[in-house]
N, C-alpha and C positions, 0 to 999 in steps of 0.2 A: 504494500500500500504506500503510495507516494506521500511524502511529508507535506503537511499543510499548516499554514499559519493562522487559520481561522480560530476565533476565540473558543468556539465549542470544542474543537479538536485539542486545543492546548490546555484547557481547564483541568486542573488536577486537585487531589485532596489537599495539597499545600495551599492552593489558592482558596479553596473552600473554607479552610480554617482561618485564613486571613479575614474572610468575610464574617465568620462566626464570632470572632473575638472583639469586634467593634460595633458600636451603634452609629450608623451612618445616616440615620434619618434626619432630614431637614438641617443638615450641616453644610457649612462652607468648607470644602476640602481641597487641599493641595496634594496631588499624587506625584511624588518624585520618582522618576524612572518608570513611567506608565507602560512601557513596552507597547504591545499591540492593542491596549485599551480594554483588557478583560474586566478590570475593576470598574471602569466607567460604564461599560455595557450592562453590568449587573447592578449598578447603584444609581444610574442616572435618574430613574423615576422616583427614588426615595430621597435623594440628597438635594439640598437647596441649590448648590453650585459646586461644580468640580472643575478645577484647573489642573490639567495634566501636562507634565513636562518630561522630556527625554532628550538624550543626546544622539539617539539613533533616528535619523530622518526617515529611513525606510519603515521602521516600526510606526512612526507617527503617521506616515501615509496610509498604512494599513488601518490604524485606529480611526482615522478620519473617514475612511471609506465605510467602515463597519458601523459607525455611530455618528448621527447628526442631530442629537438632542441639543436644544437651545441653551440649556444650563450647563453644557460641557464644552470646554475649550481646550484644544491641544496646541502646545507650542514647544519650540526648542528651548531647552534650559538644563542647567546643571544644579546638583545639590549644593555645590560650593559657591554659588552666586545667585542669591534670590533677591537681589536689589530691586528688581522690577516690580516686586510685590510690596504692598504697604505693611507697615508694622502692625501687629495685633489684629490682623485681618481674618485669619482662618480659625475655624473652630477645631479643625483636625488636620494633621499632616500624616500621610501614609508613605512608607518607603519599604516596599516589598522586594526582597532579594536584590538590593541595590548597594547597601553600605559596604559589602565585601568587594565591590567592583571599583569604588572610587579610589584615587591614589592613596597609597599607604601613608598613614599618619595624618590624613586630612579629615578623619572622622569628626574631630572636635570642631573643625571649621564648619562642617555641614550641620552639626547639632546646634551650634550657635546661630547659624543662619535660620534654621528651622524655628528655634525659640523666638527669634525676633519677629517672625511673621505670624506666630501663633498668638491668639488672645490669651489673657490670664486664665489659668486652669484649662487651657486647650490641651488636646490629646495628640500624642505622637505614637504611631504603631509601626513597629519594625519587624520584618522577618529576615532571617539570615542563617547560613549554615552554622550548626552547633559545633563547638570545639570539644572534641574527644578523640579517642583512638580510631574511630570509624572514618575520620577524615581522610585516611590513607586510601579509601575506596572512592574518593571524589577525584576524578581525573583532572578537574580544573584546579584543584589544590596544588598540584605540581607546577602550575603556571601562575601562582600568586593569588589564587582564589582563597580569601581569608575566611576563617571560622572564628566564632566568638562564644565564650562561656557566659553563663548567667552572671557570674561575678564581674567579668570584664565589661559586659554591657551595662550592668547596674552602676559600676564605677564611672563609665563614660557619661551616662545619663545624669547622674547626680553632680558630677563635676561641671556640667554645662547647663545647669538650671532646671533640671527635671526631677521629679519624684518618680522612682520606679514603682509602678502600681501593680504590675502583673508580669510574671515570667513563666513560660512553659516551653517544653520541648516536645515536638511531635514528629511522627514519621519514623520508620524503622527499616527493616531489611528490604521490604518490597520497594520502598522509596529509593534506597541506595542502589539496589540492583536495577531498578527501572531507569534511574538516571544514567548509570553506566551504559545500558543498552541504548538510551536516548542519544548520548554523545556519539556512539559508534554508528548507529543507524542514520542519524541526521547528517553527520559530517562526511561519512565514508560512502553511504549508499543513497542519501537523499530520500530516505524512507521512514515510515513509522516503525516503532519497535514491534516485534512479533507478539501476538496475543495481547494487543494493547488494551482492549476492553477488560480483559481479565486482570491485567496489571492495574488498571485504573480503579477497579473495584477494591482490590487489595490495598492500594495506597489510600483510597478514601477511608477505609476502615481503620487504617493505622492512625490517621490524623483525627478523624471525627468520632471514633468509638473508643479508642484507647486513651488513657489518661497520660501515659508516659511514652517517650520515645527517645531517639538520639540523633535524628537527622537535622531537624530545623528548629532554631530558636525563635520564639515569638516574644516580643517585649512591648509593653505598654508603658509610656511615660506621660506624666502630667506636668505642664509648665508651672513653675512656682516663682 
């Protein structure tokens, strides 16, 4: 089966847990690293306003084609420079699978920028690979794909003006094995992984039904 970038095809248990841990209803939201717009497509009708930014222009083009809601805007932008947005404007900022990709040692710059644009008591939600021995099975880790522990994330949040409100780790063996197959099939064969629907169900269960895992760290911070 040929690899596809459609939101329906790419949605996974990891994305679904990102949706489950936040209350996005009637909120003004900044989505940093929006990729192909999955968050926007699933939240446009409940959120007051979503501004979505990314540095990948091809992904932004895909997002714009898939979603044309009036309360959603897509634009080019980086987590490290949010100067085009007003201070204390957003109720919520989300950054899903992004912080590990920005240049090393720039995390605090991004967090300070996010804090500036969030209103008082505004919420930041982050997902990122979890730091543990299982990172050796992440092919991207060998090329600088960073992983974070709960303690490290809590430390970064608190140092930069956030109270760490919730930390959890989800996803396990099916998530990791599925991601290994994903890299192989996408980059070498331009195809979907074999038995994708079966893997998707298993990954959903790991994130949505089990309390603990070791693949992905989810962190919620509140601006103080």
